[in-house]
C-alpha positions in Angstrom: 0.0 0.0 0.0 1.2 3.5 -0.8 2.0 5.7 2.2 -0.4 8.6 2.9 2.1 11.2 1.5 2.3 9.3 -1.8 -1.4 8.8 -2.1 -1.9 12.6 -1.6 0.7 13.4 -4.3 -0.5 10.9 -6.9 -4.3 10.4 -6.4 -6.5 13.4 -5.8 -9.8 11.8 -6.6 -11.5 8.5 -5.7 -14.8 6.9 -6.7 -16.6 3.9 -5.4 -19.8 1.8 -5.9 -21.2 -0.3 -3.1 -24.1 -2.6 -2.2 -25.4 -4.2 0.9 -28.2 -4.3 3.4 -30.0 -1.5 5.3 -32.0 -1.9 8.5 -34.5 0.8 9.0 -35.9 2.2 12.2 -39.6 2.5 13.1 -41.9 5.4 14.0 -44.3 5.2 16.9 -48.0 5.6 16.7 -49.9 7.5 19.4 -53.3 8.6 18.3 -56.7 8.6 20.1 -55.2 6.1 22.6 -54.0 3.7 19.8 -50.4 2.7 20.1 -48.2 0.8 17.7 -45.6 1.6 15.0 -44.9 2.1 11.3 -42.0 -0.3 10.5 -39.9 -0.6 7.4 -38.6 -3.9 5.9 -34.9 -4.3 5.8 -33.8 -4.5 2.2 -31.0 -4.2 -0.3 -29.3 -0.8 -0.6 -27.0 0.5 -3.3 -24.7 3.5 -3.1 -21.9 5.5 -4.9 -19.5 8.2 -3.8 -16.9 10.4 -5.4 -14.3 12.1 -3.2 -11.4 14.6 -3.4 -8.3 14.3 -1.2 -7.7 17.6 0.7 -5.1 16.3 3.1 -2.7 13.3 3.1 -5.2 11.5 5.4 -8.4 13.4 4.6 -11.0 13.2 1.9 -14.2 15.2 1.3 -16.9 13.4 -0.7 -20.4 13.3 -2.2 -22.6 10.3 -1.3 -25.7 8.9 -2.9 -27.6 5.7 -1.9 -31.0 4.2 -2.7 -33.2 1.6 -1.1 -36.7 0.3 -2.1 -38.7 -1.1 0.8 -42.1 -1.5 2.3 -43.7 0.3 5.3 -46.0 -1.6 7.5 -48.6 -0.1 9.9 -48.7 -2.3 13.0 -51.2 -1.0 15.7 -50.8 -2.7 19.0 -53.3 -5.5 19.6 -54.5 -5.6 16.0 -53.9 -8.9 14.1 -52.6 -8.8 10.5 -52.7 -8.4 7.6 -51.5 -4.8 8.2 -51.7 -1.9 5.7 -48.5 -1.4 3.7 -46.9 1.1 1.3 -44.0 0.7 -1.0 -41.4 3.5 -0.6 -38.0 4.5 -1.8 -35.4 6.1 0.5 -32.5 8.1 -1.1 -29.7 9.9 0.6 -27.9 12.9 -0.9 -25.0 13.7 1.4 -21.8 15.8 1.6 -19.1 14.7 4.1 -15.6 14.0 4.9 -13.4 11.3 6.5 -10.1 10.8 8.1 -7.9 7.8 7.3 -5.5 5.8 9.3 -3.1 2.9 8.5 -3.4 -0.7 9.8 -1.3 -3.2 8.0 -2.2 -3.3 4.4 -5.6 -1.7 4.9 -6.7 1.9 5.3 -9.3 2.3 8.1 -11.3 5.5 8.1 -14.0 7.4 10.1 -16.3 9.9 8.5 -19.4 12.0 8.9 -21.8 13.5 6.4 -24.9 15.7 6.2 -27.5 16.2 3.6 -31.0 15.3 2.6 -33.2 12.2 2.6 -35.8 11.8 -0.1 -38.7 9.5 0.8 -40.9 8.7 -2.2 -44.1 6.7 -2.7 -46.1 6.4 -5.9 -49.4 7.4 -4.4 -48.2 10.5 -2.4 -45.1 11.8 -4.2 -41.8 12.7 -2.5 -40.8 14.3 0.7 -37.3 15.7 1.7 -35.9 15.8 5.2 -32.5 16.8 6.7 -30.3 13.9 7.6 -26.8 13.1 8.9 -24.7 9.9 9.0 -21.6 8.4 10.7 -19.5 6.1 8.7 -16.8 3.6 9.7 -15.0 1.4 7.1 -11.7 0.3 5.6 -10.1 0.1 2.2 -8.0 -2.8 1.1 -5.8 -2.1 -2.0 -5.9 -4.5 -4.9 -3.6 -2.5 -7.2 -2.1 1.0 -7.0 -5.4 2.4 -8.2 -8.0 -0.1 -7.3 -9.3 -1.1 -3.8 -12.0 -3.1 -2.1 -14.2 -1.2 0.4 -16.2 -2.4 3.4 -18.1 0.1 5.5 -20.9 0.5 8.0 -23.1 3.6 8.0 -25.6 4.9 10.5 -27.8 7.5 8.9 -30.4 9.4 10.9 -33.3 11.3 9.3 -35.0 14.1 11.3 -38.7 13.8 10.7 -39.9 17.4 11.5 -43.4 18.4 10.6 -46.1 16.2 9.1 -45.5 13.4 6.5 -47.7 11.8 3.9 -45.3 8.9 3.2 -45.8 7.5 6.7 -49.5 8.2 6.7 -50.5 4.7 5.5 -54.0 5.0 6.8 -55.9 7.4 9.1 -54.5 5.4 12.0 -51.0 5.6 10.6 -51.3 9.4 10.4 -50.9 9.4 14.2 -47.2 8.7 13.8 -45.4 11.0 16.2 -42.9 12.7 13.9 -42.2 16.2 15.4 -38.4 16.4 15.8 -38.3 12.6 16.1 -35.3 11.1 14.3 -35.5 7.8 12.5 -32.2 5.8 12.6 -31.0 3.3 10.2 -28.0 1.0 9.9 -26.4 -0.2 6.7 -23.5 -2.6 6.0 -22.0 -2.2 2.5 -19.2 -3.6 0.4 -17.9 -2.7 -3.0 -15.0 -1.5 -5.1 -13.3 1.9 -5.6 -10.7 3.5 -7.9 -8.1 6.2 -7.2 -7.2 8.7 -9.9 
């Protein structure tokens, strides 16, 4: 693996594509004495990033990821089947990370901020502020190619009302004011330096 100083001198940009699995959090229901939750299925997530090296061990980057899943309204004490809605979650983030060195691999820790787009065919799209923490490592294959494994923990801040989570009149009781919805994703892929 090239030392940090050499990477900084030779490779100013990097790009990667990744895929993996995302686990989504749930939102609580509290309406007219009815409790429960709106839960999302865990599902495949795909992502891509492009970064620019600003320091020998520092990179700023743009991040995009997408997941198609299903929301389920699950009131307490109500047997299924439960109402559902197919939704798409997309993240548009700007962030940065700091690299270290551990044997042949390059571990890194990063943070990002941006917007989450939640979309459903019957109600359209909604945008919310979000942030994420990222921990991963890069394992070089050649001087310009590397494998990447990472875990991300994005959090979307659900301020105001939402139609996407309003699956039925009961589901509209989701308590969303300033309530964050956390997710966890484990991803792997390939990247290039240039």
